[in-house]
C-alpha positions in Angstrom: 8.2 17.9 5.2 11.0 15.3 5.7 14.6 16.5 5.1 15.6 12.7 4.2 13.3 9.7 3.3 14.1 6.1 2.6 13.0 4.5 -0.6 13.3 1.4 -2.6 13.1 1.2 -6.4 12.9 -1.1 -9.6 14.9 0.2 -12.4 14.2 -1.3 -16.0 15.4 -0.4 -19.4 11.9 -0.6 -21.2 8.6 1.1 -20.6 6.8 -2.3 -21.3 8.7 -4.0 -18.7 8.2 -1.2 -16.1 4.4 -1.7 -16.8 4.5 -5.4 -16.5 6.3 -4.8 -12.9 3.7 -2.4 -12.0 0.9 -4.7 -13.0 2.4 -7.4 -10.7 2.8 -4.9 -7.9 -0.8 -4.0 -8.4 -2.1 -7.5 -8.0 -0.3 -8.1 -4.7 3.1 -9.4 -5.6 6.4 -8.4 -3.2 8.1 -5.2 -4.2 11.5 -6.6 -2.9 11.0 -9.9 -4.8 10.1 -8.0 -8.0 13.2 -5.7 -7.4 15.5 -8.8 -7.2 14.0 -10.1 -10.3 14.0 -7.2 -12.5 15.9 -4.2 -11.4 19.1 -3.3 -13.3 21.1 -1.9 -10.5 23.1 -3.0 -7.6 20.1 -2.3 -5.1 18.3 -5.5 -6.6 20.2 -7.5 -3.7 18.8 -5.4 -1.1 15.3 -5.7 -2.6 15.7 -2.1 -4.2 16.5 -0.4 -1.1 18.2 2.8 -1.7 18.7 4.0 2.1 17.8 7.3 3.0 18.6 10.3 0.9 17.8 14.1 1.0 16.8 16.5 -1.6 19.4 17.1 -4.5 20.9 13.6 -4.2 18.9 12.0 -7.0 18.1 13.2 -10.3 15.1 15.6 -10.4 12.3 13.4 -11.9 13.2 10.8 -9.3 13.2 13.0 -6.3 10.2 14.9 -7.1 8.2 11.5 -7.5 9.9 10.1 -4.3 9.2 13.1 -2.0 5.7 13.2 -3.1 4.9 9.7 -2.0 3.4 8.8 1.4 5.2 6.2 3.6 4.4 2.7 2.2 3.0 4.2 -1.1 4.2 3.0 -4.5 4.7 5.4 -7.4 3.8 5.0 -11.0 6.3 4.8 -13.7 9.0 7.4 -13.4 11.3 8.1 -16.3 14.9 9.4 -16.1 17.9 9.2 -17.9 18.8 5.8 -16.3 15.6 4.2 -17.4 12.2 3.6 -15.9 11.8 3.4 -12.2 8.9 2.3 -9.9 9.6 3.7 -6.3 8.2 2.7 -3.0 8.7 4.9 0.1 9.9 3.1 3.1 10.4 5.8 5.7 
């Protein structure tokens, strides 16, 4: 199991928006472009890229979902105290 992984995410406020973004991803739209368009945090300028992180560095629901992904895989909708995330594992 990896000590550190690299992920990108798209953070939105509403579940309905998260579902809209997930539908667009599932129809082939670019994760990075959707992150730039929708994400609420500063990572939007980097296509949602969070860089590398290890266990204990993210809130638990996010961490659990991120570490469960295979490289290149995109999560479903993950709810945290910050809103709704869609996570893509990069490395």
